[in-house]
C-alpha positions, 0 to 999 in steps of 0.5 A: 499500500502506498503512503498518503501524502499530506494533502491526501491524508487531509482529504482522507480525514475529511471524508472519514468524518462524513463516513466515506472510506478509501479502500486500497485493493490489489488489482491484477494487471489485466483487470487494472488495464481494463478499468483504466481504459474504461471497459471495466466499470465494476469490481467483484470483491469479497464483502469483507471491508464494509463497502458502501456507495460514495466510498473510494477504491484506490486500485494498485496494480499488483502482479501475482506472479512477481508478488510486486506492485507496479506503482500504478494506481487508479481511484474510483468512486463506488457508484452502485453496490449489489451484495451477494445472495441474489442474481447469482452472486455468491453470498459473501461477495459484492459487485461494486459499480465504478465511477472515474474520479 
């Protein structure tokens, strides 16, 4: 996970006061690139982080083969959520709609 600069730390603090969280997530290169290009506008994740609409995802490109971060980062706002247990989505997972920031 990349450290927050002073400016980002201040924004993070302000958002947390309003109940908005930043979630840092490892993202494999093929999925990172699809989000970057705008063709993948959702994330499917384990629902283990108290995700909420209006939270921010910090997608950090991570290569599972080398177990290394590339340094590339994208930020997306959660615009929609579909929790598991319905429509064929496994219980304990969530589909997050992404909006570019």
